[in-house]
A tleap script that builds the chain and sets N, CA, C and O, in Angstrom:
source leaprc.protein.ff14SB
mol = sequence {
  NMET GLY ASP MET PHE PHE VAL ALA LYS CYS
  PHE ALA LEU THR LEU PHE VAL VAL ILE VAL
  LEU GLN ILE LYS MET GLY SER GLN THR LEU
  GLU SER HIE THR VAL ASP TRP ILE HIE ARG
  SER GLY PHE ILE HIE GLN LEU GLN ASP VAL
  ALA GLU GLY ALA VAL LYS ALA GLY LYS LYS
  GLY SER SER GLU VAL ALA SER LEU PHE GLU
  ASP SER LYS ASP GLU ILE ALA ALA GLN THR
  GLU GLU PRO MET GLU ALA SER ARG ALA TRP
  ILE LYS THR LYS HIE ARG TRP VAL LYS GLN
  LYS ALA ALA CGLU
}
set mol.1.N position { -17.222 9.998 27.248 }
set mol.1.CA position { -17.467 8.951 28.224 }
set mol.1.C position { -18.019 7.706 27.549 }
set mol.1.O position { -17.735 6.581 27.961 }
set mol.2.N position { -18.819 7.925 26.495 }
set mol.2.CA position { -19.390 6.800 25.772 }
set mol.2.C position { -18.319 5.945 25.115 }
set mol.2.O position { -18.468 4.729 24.997 }
set mol.3.N position { -17.223 6.597 24.684 }
set mol.3.CA position { -16.134 5.848 24.061 }
set mol.3.C position { -15.454 4.922 25.063 }
set mol.3.O position { -15.110 3.787 24.736 }
set mol.4.N position { -15.267 5.408 26.270 }
set mol.4.CA position { -14.649 4.575 27.310 }
set mol.4.C position { -15.534 3.374 27.632 }
set mol.4.O position { -15.035 2.269 27.847 }
set mol.5.N position { -16.845 3.591 27.666 }
set mol.5.CA position { -17.775 2.498 27.934 }
set mol.5.C position { -17.710 1.469 26.808 }
set mol.5.O position { -17.753 0.266 27.064 }
set mol.6.N position { -17.607 1.936 25.564 }
set mol.6.CA position { -17.497 1.039 24.415 }
set mol.6.C position { -16.225 0.198 24.514 }
set mol.6.O position { -16.261 -1.011 24.289 }
set mol.7.N position { -15.102 0.835 24.849 }
set mol.7.CA position { -13.829 0.121 24.984 }
set mol.7.C position { -13.922 -0.909 26.103 }
set mol.7.O position { -13.438 -2.031 25.954 }
set mol.8.N position { -14.540 -0.539 27.221 }
set mol.8.CA position { -14.687 -1.471 28.342 }
set mol.8.C position { -15.554 -2.662 27.942 }
set mol.8.O position { -15.244 -3.797 28.303 }
set mol.9.N position { -16.636 -2.419 27.201 }
set mol.9.CA position { -17.498 -3.518 26.746 }
set mol.9.C position { -16.732 -4.449 25.809 }
set mol.9.O position { -16.829 -5.671 25.929 }
set mol.10.N position { -15.980 -3.880 24.886 }
set mol.10.CA position { -15.203 -4.706 23.953 }
set mol.10.C position { -14.161 -5.537 24.694 }
set mol.10.O position { -13.965 -6.712 24.384 }
set mol.11.N position { -13.497 -4.930 25.668 }
set mol.11.CA position { -12.505 -5.656 26.459 }
set mol.11.C position { -13.159 -6.796 27.226 }
set mol.11.O position { -12.631 -7.907 27.254 }
set mol.12.N position { -14.308 -6.528 27.850 }
set mol.12.CA position { -15.006 -7.564 28.618 }
set mol.12.C position { -15.460 -8.702 27.708 }
set mol.12.O position { -15.331 -9.871 28.073 }
set mol.13.N position { -15.985 -8.379 26.540 }
set mol.13.CA position { -16.433 -9.409 25.604 }
set mol.13.C position { -15.254 -10.248 25.114 }
set mol.13.O position { -15.361 -11.470 25.012 }
set mol.14.N position { -14.142 -9.600 24.815 }
set mol.14.CA position { -12.948 -10.325 24.373 }
set mol.14.C position { -12.446 -11.249 25.464 }
set mol.14.O position { -12.120 -12.406 25.198 }
set mol.15.N position { -12.383 -10.754 26.682 }
set mol.15.CA position { -11.945 -11.569 27.812 }
set mol.15.C position { -12.867 -12.764 28.004 }
set mol.15.O position { -12.393 -13.869 28.268 }
set mol.16.N position { -14.175 -12.562 27.877 }
set mol.16.CA position { -15.145 -13.645 28.015 }
set mol.16.C position { -14.921 -14.716 26.943 }
set mol.16.O position { -14.909 -15.909 27.247 }
set mol.17.N position { -14.745 -14.290 25.696 }
set mol.17.CA position { -14.538 -15.249 24.604 }
set mol.17.C position { -13.250 -16.034 24.813 }
set mol.17.O position { -13.229 -17.248 24.605 }
set mol.18.N position { -12.178 -15.365 25.220 }
set mol.18.CA position { -10.907 -16.054 25.450 }
set mol.18.C position { -11.048 -17.078 26.566 }
set mol.18.O position { -10.530 -18.189 26.453 }
set mol.19.N position { -11.735 -16.723 27.632 }
set mol.19.CA position { -11.922 -17.659 28.748 }
set mol.19.C position { -12.763 -18.851 28.311 }
set mol.19.O position { -12.440 -19.991 28.645 }
set mol.20.N position { -13.843 -18.601 27.566 }
set mol.20.CA position { -14.711 -19.700 27.115 }
set mol.20.C position { -13.946 -20.633 26.180 }
set mol.20.O position { -14.126 -21.849 26.245 }
set mol.21.N position { -13.101 -20.087 25.315 }
set mol.21.CA position { -12.361 -20.928 24.375 }
set mol.21.C position { -11.317 -21.811 25.060 }
set mol.21.O position { -10.794 -22.734 24.436 }
set mol.22.N position { -11.009 -21.548 26.317 }
set mol.22.CA position { -10.040 -22.370 27.041 }
set mol.22.C position { -10.681 -23.579 27.716 }
set mol.22.O position { -9.974 -24.398 28.304 }
set mol.23.N position { -12.006 -23.706 27.644 }
set mol.23.CA position { -12.706 -24.850 28.242 }
set mol.23.C position { -12.343 -26.102 27.461 }
set mol.23.O position { -12.345 -26.108 26.230 }
set mol.24.N position { -12.027 -27.178 28.208 }
set mol.24.CA position { -11.647 -28.432 27.555 }
set mol.24.C position { -12.877 -29.261 27.257 }
set mol.24.O position { -13.788 -29.387 28.075 }
set mol.25.N position { -12.875 -29.831 26.041 }
set mol.25.CA position { -13.904 -30.793 25.649 }
set mol.25.C position { -13.151 -32.035 25.203 }
set mol.25.O position { -12.576 -32.058 24.115 }
set mol.26.N position { -13.150 -33.045 26.019 }
set mol.26.CA position { -12.357 -34.236 25.719 }
set mol.26.C position { -10.894 -33.921 25.958 }
set mol.26.O position { -10.511 -33.464 27.035 }
set mol.27.N position { -10.082 -34.170 24.944 }
set mol.27.CA position { -8.645 -33.934 25.102 }
set mol.27.C position { -8.213 -32.574 24.547 }
set mol.27.O position { -7.054 -32.185 24.691 }
set mol.28.N position { -9.143 -31.852 23.912 }
set mol.28.CA position { -8.793 -30.568 23.296 }
set mol.28.C position { -9.643 -29.442 23.866 }
set mol.28.O position { -10.736 -29.665 24.387 }
set mol.29.N position { -9.117 -28.230 23.755 }
set mol.29.CA position { -9.889 -27.061 24.173 }
set mol.29.C position { -10.842 -26.655 23.054 }
set mol.29.O position { -10.703 -27.094 21.912 }
set mol.30.N position { -11.807 -25.815 23.398 }
set mol.30.CA position { -12.725 -25.296 22.381 }
set mol.30.C position { -11.960 -24.524 21.307 }
set mol.30.O position { -12.332 -24.535 20.133 }
set mol.31.N position { -10.896 -23.861 21.725 }
set mol.31.CA position { -10.086 -23.102 20.774 }
set mol.31.C position { -9.480 -24.020 19.715 }
set mol.31.O position { -9.548 -23.718 18.523 }
set mol.32.N position { -8.889 -25.137 20.138 }
set mol.32.CA position { -8.279 -26.048 19.166 }
set mol.32.C position { -9.340 -26.722 18.299 }
set mol.32.O position { -9.103 -26.966 17.116 }
set mol.33.N position { -10.530 -27.034 18.884 }
set mol.33.CA position { -11.635 -27.561 18.076 }
set mol.33.C position { -12.037 -26.545 17.002 }
set mol.33.O position { -12.264 -26.908 15.848 }
set mol.34.N position { -12.121 -25.291 17.387 }
set mol.34.CA position { -12.513 -24.229 16.454 }
set mol.34.C position { -11.483 -24.067 15.343 }
set mol.34.O position { -11.845 -23.932 14.174 }
set mol.35.N position { -10.213 -24.079 15.700 }
set mol.35.CA position { -9.150 -23.942 14.702 }
set mol.35.C position { -9.182 -25.117 13.731 }
set mol.35.O position { -9.054 -24.923 12.522 }
set mol.36.N position { -9.353 -26.337 14.248 }
set mol.36.CA position { -9.447 -27.514 13.375 }
set mol.36.C position { -10.637 -27.399 12.432 }
set mol.36.O position { -10.520 -27.703 11.245 }
set mol.37.N position { -11.778 -26.964 12.949 }
set mol.37.CA position { -12.982 -26.822 12.123 }
set mol.37.C position { -12.761 -25.787 11.017 }
set mol.37.O position { -13.180 -25.986 9.877 }
set mol.38.N position { -12.100 -24.687 11.366 }
set mol.38.CA position { -11.828 -23.646 10.371 }
set mol.38.C position { -10.909 -24.178 9.276 }
set mol.38.O position { -11.129 -23.906 8.095 }
set mol.39.N position { -9.878 -24.940 9.660 }
set mol.39.CA position { -8.943 -25.479 8.673 }
set mol.39.C position { -9.609 -26.504 7.757 }
set mol.39.O position { -9.248 -26.603 6.585 }
set mol.40.N position { -10.575 -27.267 8.271 }
set mol.40.CA position { -11.267 -28.277 7.471 }
set mol.40.C position { -12.404 -27.699 6.636 }
set mol.40.O position { -12.910 -28.375 5.740 }
set mol.41.N position { -12.807 -26.482 6.906 }
set mol.41.CA position { -13.943 -25.869 6.231 }
set mol.41.C position { -13.636 -25.615 4.752 }
set mol.41.O position { -12.528 -25.206 4.404 }
set mol.42.N position { -14.628 -25.861 3.882 }
set mol.42.CA position { -14.469 -25.591 2.458 }
set mol.42.C position { -14.442 -24.104 2.164 }
set mol.42.O position { -13.885 -23.677 1.153 }
set mol.43.N position { -15.034 -23.324 3.029 }
set mol.43.CA position { -15.072 -21.873 2.854 }
set mol.43.C position { -13.668 -21.278 2.852 }
set mol.43.O position { -13.400 -20.314 2.135 }
set mol.44.N position { -12.786 -21.842 3.642 }
set mol.44.CA position { -11.425 -21.323 3.749 }
set mol.44.C position { -10.695 -21.458 2.413 }
set mol.44.O position { -9.948 -20.561 2.021 }
set mol.45.N position { -10.907 -22.579 1.711 }
set mol.45.CA position { -10.251 -22.757 0.415 }
set mol.45.C position { -10.748 -21.717 -0.585 }
set mol.45.O position { -9.962 -21.177 -1.364 }
set mol.46.N position { -12.040 -21.440 -0.564 }
set mol.46.CA position { -12.582 -20.411 -1.449 }
set mol.46.C position { -12.032 -19.036 -1.084 }
set mol.46.O position { -11.687 -18.238 -1.955 }
set mol.47.N position { -11.958 -18.779 0.203 }
set mol.47.CA position { -11.419 -17.503 0.667 }
set mol.47.C position { -9.954 -17.353 0.258 }
set mol.47.O position { -9.524 -16.263 -0.119 }
set mol.48.N position { -9.189 -18.439 0.331 }
set mol.48.CA position { -7.784 -18.414 -0.084 }
set mol.48.C position { -7.673 -18.106 -1.577 }
set mol.48.O position { -6.811 -17.329 -1.987 }
set mol.49.N position { -8.543 -18.715 -2.392 }
set mol.49.CA position { -8.534 -18.439 -3.833 }
set mol.49.C position { -8.858 -16.974 -4.120 }
set mol.49.O position { -8.239 -16.353 -4.984 }
set mol.50.N position { -9.822 -16.433 -3.399 }
set mol.50.CA position { -10.183 -15.020 -3.574 }
set mol.50.C position { -9.003 -14.124 -3.196 }
set mol.50.O position { -8.709 -13.151 -3.890 }
set mol.51.N position { -8.335 -14.455 -2.099 }
set mol.51.CA position { -7.191 -13.652 -1.658 }
set mol.51.C position { -6.059 -13.703 -2.683 }
set mol.51.O position { -5.436 -12.681 -2.971 }
set mol.52.N position { -5.790 -14.893 -3.237 }
set mol.52.CA position { -4.741 -15.012 -4.249 }
set mol.52.C position { -5.092 -14.200 -5.495 }
set mol.52.O position { -4.230 -13.553 -6.089 }
set mol.53.N position { -6.374 -14.243 -5.886 }
set mol.53.CA position { -6.814 -13.449 -7.033 }
set mol.53.C position { -6.671 -11.960 -6.778 }
set mol.53.O position { -6.281 -11.207 -7.670 }
set mol.54.N position { -6.983 -11.534 -5.563 }
set mol.54.CA position { -6.857 -10.118 -5.216 }
set mol.54.C position { -5.394 -9.675 -5.258 }
set mol.54.O position { -5.090 -8.566 -5.697 }
set mol.55.N position { -4.495 -10.539 -4.802 }
set mol.55.CA position { -3.069 -10.203 -4.838 }
set mol.55.C position { -2.593 -10.075 -6.281 }
set mol.55.O position { -1.864 -9.143 -6.621 }
set mol.56.N position { -3.011 -11.024 -7.132 }
set mol.56.CA position { -2.621 -10.958 -8.547 }
set mol.56.C position { -3.169 -9.691 -9.200 }
set mol.56.O position { -2.461 -9.012 -9.943 }
set mol.57.N position { -4.440 -9.377 -8.916 }
set mol.57.CA position { -5.050 -8.173 -9.487 }
set mol.57.C position { -4.327 -6.916 -8.999 }
set mol.57.O position { -4.107 -5.982 -9.769 }
set mol.58.N position { -3.961 -6.900 -7.723 }
set mol.58.CA position { -3.241 -5.749 -7.179 }
set mol.58.C position { -1.882 -5.563 -7.832 }
set mol.58.O position { -1.490 -4.441 -8.152 }
set mol.59.N position { -1.157 -6.671 -8.030 }
set mol.59.CA position { 0.154 -6.576 -8.676 }
set mol.59.C position { 0.019 -6.098 -10.114 }
set mol.59.O position { 0.774 -5.234 -10.560 }
set mol.60.N position { -0.947 -6.664 -10.841 }
set mol.60.CA position { -1.144 -6.267 -12.238 }
set mol.60.C position { -1.570 -4.801 -12.319 }
set mol.60.O position { -1.077 -4.049 -13.160 }
set mol.61.N position { -2.488 -4.404 -11.438 }
set mol.61.CA position { -2.949 -3.017 -11.434 }
set mol.61.C position { -1.837 -2.044 -11.112 }
set mol.61.O position { -1.720 -0.997 -11.749 }
set mol.62.N position { -1.014 -2.380 -10.124 }
set mol.62.CA position { 0.071 -1.466 -9.760 }
set mol.62.C position { 1.111 -1.376 -10.869 }
set mol.62.O position { 1.682 -0.309 -11.093 }
set mol.63.N position { 1.367 -2.489 -11.571 }
set mol.63.CA position { 2.326 -2.419 -12.679 }
set mol.63.C position { 1.755 -1.599 -13.838 }
set mol.63.O position { 2.496 -0.893 -14.521 }
set mol.64.N position { 0.428 -1.690 -14.064 }
set mol.64.CA position { -0.201 -0.874 -15.111 }
set mol.64.C position { -0.097 0.614 -14.775 }
set mol.64.O position { 0.229 1.430 -15.638 }
set mol.65.N position { -0.374 0.957 -13.525 }
set mol.65.CA position { -0.292 2.357 -13.105 }
set mol.65.C position { 1.150 2.853 -13.207 }
set mol.65.O position { 1.397 3.974 -13.651 }
set mol.66.N position { 2.095 2.013 -12.795 }
set mol.66.CA position { 3.505 2.405 -12.882 }
set mol.66.C position { 3.919 2.632 -14.329 }
set mol.66.O position { 4.664 3.566 -14.623 }
set mol.67.N position { 3.435 1.775 -15.243 }
set mol.67.CA position { 3.803 1.958 -16.651 }
set mol.67.C position { 3.185 3.238 -17.214 }
set mol.67.O position { 3.788 3.887 -18.068 }
set mol.68.N position { 1.989 3.608 -16.746 }
set mol.68.CA position { 1.391 4.871 -17.184 }
set mol.68.C position { 2.259 6.052 -16.777 }
set mol.68.O position { 2.453 6.988 -17.553 }
set mol.69.N position { 2.782 6.003 -15.552 }
set mol.69.CA position { 3.639 7.084 -15.085 }
set mol.69.C position { 4.958 7.107 -15.853 }
set mol.69.O position { 5.483 8.181 -16.142 }
set mol.70.N position { 5.494 5.943 -16.184 }
set mol.70.CA position { 6.737 5.897 -16.958 }
set mol.70.C position { 6.528 6.523 -18.330 }
set mol.70.O position { 7.364 7.295 -18.800 }
set mol.71.N position { 5.395 6.185 -18.980 }
set mol.71.CA position { 5.106 6.758 -20.297 }
set mol.71.C position { 4.974 8.274 -20.220 }
set mol.71.O position { 5.510 8.992 -21.064 }
set mol.72.N position { 4.259 8.758 -19.207 }
set mol.72.CA position { 4.068 10.207 -19.094 }
set mol.72.C position { 5.378 10.901 -18.751 }
set mol.72.O position { 5.611 12.033 -19.176 }
set mol.73.N position { 6.235 10.231 -17.984 }
set mol.73.CA position { 7.533 10.811 -17.650 }
set mol.73.C position { 8.376 10.975 -18.914 }
set mol.73.O position { 9.058 11.986 -19.083 }
set mol.74.N position { 8.325 9.972 -19.805 }
set mol.74.CA position { 9.066 10.074 -21.063 }
set mol.74.C position { 8.516 11.197 -21.933 }
set mol.74.O position { 9.283 11.921 -22.568 }
set mol.75.N position { 7.182 11.348 -21.966 }
set mol.75.CA position { 6.571 12.421 -22.752 }
set mol.75.C position { 6.975 13.789 -22.216 }
set mol.75.O position { 7.298 14.694 -22.986 }
set mol.76.N position { 6.955 13.934 -20.907 }
set mol.76.CA position { 7.326 15.215 -20.295 }
set mol.76.C position { 8.789 15.528 -20.582 }
set mol.76.O position { 9.137 16.671 -20.879 }
set mol.77.N position { 9.646 14.515 -20.492 }
set mol.77.CA position { 11.064 14.735 -20.771 }
set mol.77.C position { 11.262 15.183 -22.216 }
set mol.77.O position { 12.076 16.064 -22.493 }
set mol.78.N position { 10.513 14.572 -23.135 }
set mol.78.CA position { 10.631 14.959 -24.545 }
set mol.78.C position { 10.137 16.387 -24.758 }
set mol.78.O position { 10.703 17.120 -25.570 }
set mol.79.N position { 9.096 16.789 -24.045 }
set mol.79.CA position { 8.539 18.133 -24.204 }
set mol.79.C position { 9.440 19.202 -23.598 }
set mol.79.O position { 9.476 20.331 -24.088 }
set mol.80.N position { 10.156 18.864 -22.555 }
set mol.80.CA position { 10.956 19.879 -21.858 }
set mol.80.C position { 12.390 19.950 -22.353 }
set mol.80.O position { 13.113 20.873 -21.976 }
set mol.81.N position { 12.827 19.017 -23.177 }
set mol.81.CA position { 14.222 19.019 -23.622 }
set mol.81.C position { 14.556 20.267 -24.437 }
set mol.81.O position { 15.585 20.900 -24.202 }
set mol.82.N position { 13.703 20.623 -25.385 }
set mol.82.CA position { 13.965 21.796 -26.230 }
set mol.82.C position { 13.975 23.096 -25.421 }
set mol.82.O position { 14.907 23.887 -25.567 }
set mol.83.N position { 12.971 23.344 -24.574 }
set mol.83.CA position { 13.032 24.566 -23.758 }
set mol.83.C position { 14.238 24.601 -22.825 }
set mol.83.O position { 14.776 25.673 -22.547 }
set mol.84.N position { 14.667 23.427 -22.337 }
set mol.84.CA position { 15.836 23.406 -21.459 }
set mol.84.C position { 17.091 23.826 -22.223 }
set mol.84.O position { 17.924 24.564 -21.696 }
set mol.85.N position { 17.226 23.358 -23.457 }
set mol.85.CA position { 18.378 23.758 -24.267 }
set mol.85.C position { 18.348 25.257 -24.530 }
set mol.85.O position { 19.386 25.917 -24.490 }
set mol.86.N position { 17.158 25.799 -24.798 }
set mol.86.CA position { 17.026 27.241 -25.016 }
set mol.86.C position { 17.401 28.002 -23.745 }
set mol.86.O position { 18.040 29.052 -23.816 }
set mol.87.N position { 17.012 27.482 -22.597 }
set mol.87.CA position { 17.350 28.134 -21.324 }
set mol.87.C position { 18.851 28.115 -21.094 }
set mol.87.O position { 19.428 29.112 -20.659 }
set mol.88.N position { 19.488 26.984 -21.384 }
set mol.88.CA position { 20.940 26.897 -21.215 }
set mol.88.C position { 21.654 27.902 -22.125 }
set mol.88.O position { 22.601 28.571 -21.710 }
set mol.89.N position { 21.184 27.995 -23.360 }
set mol.89.CA position { 21.790 28.946 -24.303 }
set mol.89.C position { 21.596 30.378 -23.811 }
set mol.89.O position { 22.517 31.190 -23.905 }
set mol.90.N position { 20.422 30.697 -23.290 }
set mol.90.CA position { 20.143 32.042 -22.781 }
set mol.90.C position { 21.048 32.352 -21.593 }
set mol.90.O position { 21.588 33.453 -21.484 }
set mol.91.N position { 21.211 31.367 -20.697 }
set mol.91.CA position { 22.065 31.570 -19.522 }
set mol.91.C position { 23.508 31.802 -19.958 }
set mol.91.O position { 24.180 32.683 -19.423 }
set mol.92.N position { 23.990 31.026 -20.919 }
set mol.92.CA position { 25.365 31.213 -21.399 }
set mol.92.C position { 25.543 32.592 -22.030 }
set mol.92.O position { 26.564 33.248 -21.825 }
set mol.93.N position { 24.542 33.027 -22.799 }
set mol.93.CA position { 24.605 34.351 -23.427 }
set mol.93.C position { 24.666 35.442 -22.365 }
set mol.93.O position { 25.488 36.353 -22.455 }
set mol.94.N position { 23.807 35.355 -21.368 }
set mol.94.CA position { 23.799 36.356 -20.293 }
set mol.94.C position { 25.103 36.317 -19.509 }
set mol.94.O position { 25.606 37.356 -19.081 }
set mol.95.N position { 25.652 35.115 -19.320 }
set mol.95.CA position { 26.903 34.980 -18.590 }
set mol.95.C position { 28.028 35.697 -19.335 }
set mol.95.O position { 28.826 36.410 -18.726 }
set mol.96.N position { 28.089 35.506 -20.648 }
set mol.96.CA position { 29.101 36.195 -21.461 }
set mol.96.C position { 28.907 37.708 -21.402 }
set mol.96.O position { 29.880 38.453 -21.287 }
set mol.97.N position { 27.658 38.164 -21.479 }
set mol.97.CA position { 27.356 39.587 -21.458 }
set mol.97.C position { 27.799 40.209 -20.132 }
set mol.97.O position { 28.383 41.293 -20.112 }
set mol.98.N position { 27.512 39.505 -19.010 }
set mol.98.CA position { 27.908 40.007 -17.688 }
set mol.98.C position { 29.425 40.055 -17.584 }
set mol.98.O position { 29.975 41.007 -17.030 }
set mol.99.N position { 30.108 39.041 -18.109 }
set mol.99.CA position { 31.574 39.031 -18.073 }
set mol.99.C position { 32.145 40.214 -18.860 }
set mol.99.O position { 33.100 40.858 -18.427 }
set mol.100.N position { 31.550 40.485 -20.009 }
set mol.100.CA position { 32.013 41.614 -20.821 }
set mol.100.C position { 31.806 42.931 -20.086 }
set mol.100.O position { 32.690 43.788 -20.084 }
set mol.101.N position { 30.642 43.094 -19.462 }
set mol.101.CA position { 30.350 44.332 -18.724 }
set mol.101.C position { 31.289 44.481 -17.540 }
set mol.101.O position { 31.716 45.587 -17.211 }
set mol.102.N position { 31.608 43.360 -16.899 }
set mol.102.CA position { 32.502 43.422 -15.741 }
set mol.102.C position { 33.923 43.764 -16.173 }
set mol.102.O position { 34.657 44.421 -15.435 }
set mol.103.N position { 34.312 43.320 -17.362 }
set mol.103.CA position { 35.666 43.582 -17.854 }
set mol.103.C position { 35.834 45.032 -18.301 }
set mol.103.O position { 36.958 45.533 -18.311 }
set mol.104.N position { 34.759 45.720 -18.671 }
set mol.104.CA position { 34.846 47.105 -19.165 }
set mol.104.C position { 35.125 48.095 -18.107 }
set mol.104.O position { 35.223 49.290 -18.389 }
savepdb mol mol.pdb
quit
């Protein structure tokens, strides 16, 4: 029940804020004044720089992780090539043996 009350409070608060932002001050609403203020704020430029840096770091980090997996994939392939050849040879040998037994 407490969760429903929380959702109702959040809905009421959101509705209140939306209604208040529609009040006109001069030729513009409070909402448009707020948007203009946010766009002119110096904080937004700093936030944009931080976001761009985070995107660059994420791309570099993901490419580093991907290259680690590529290297390990090559190592695993090199380690398993010899046993795979031995397995193929064993299978061929058993196949010949079964054919011989079936022919007898």
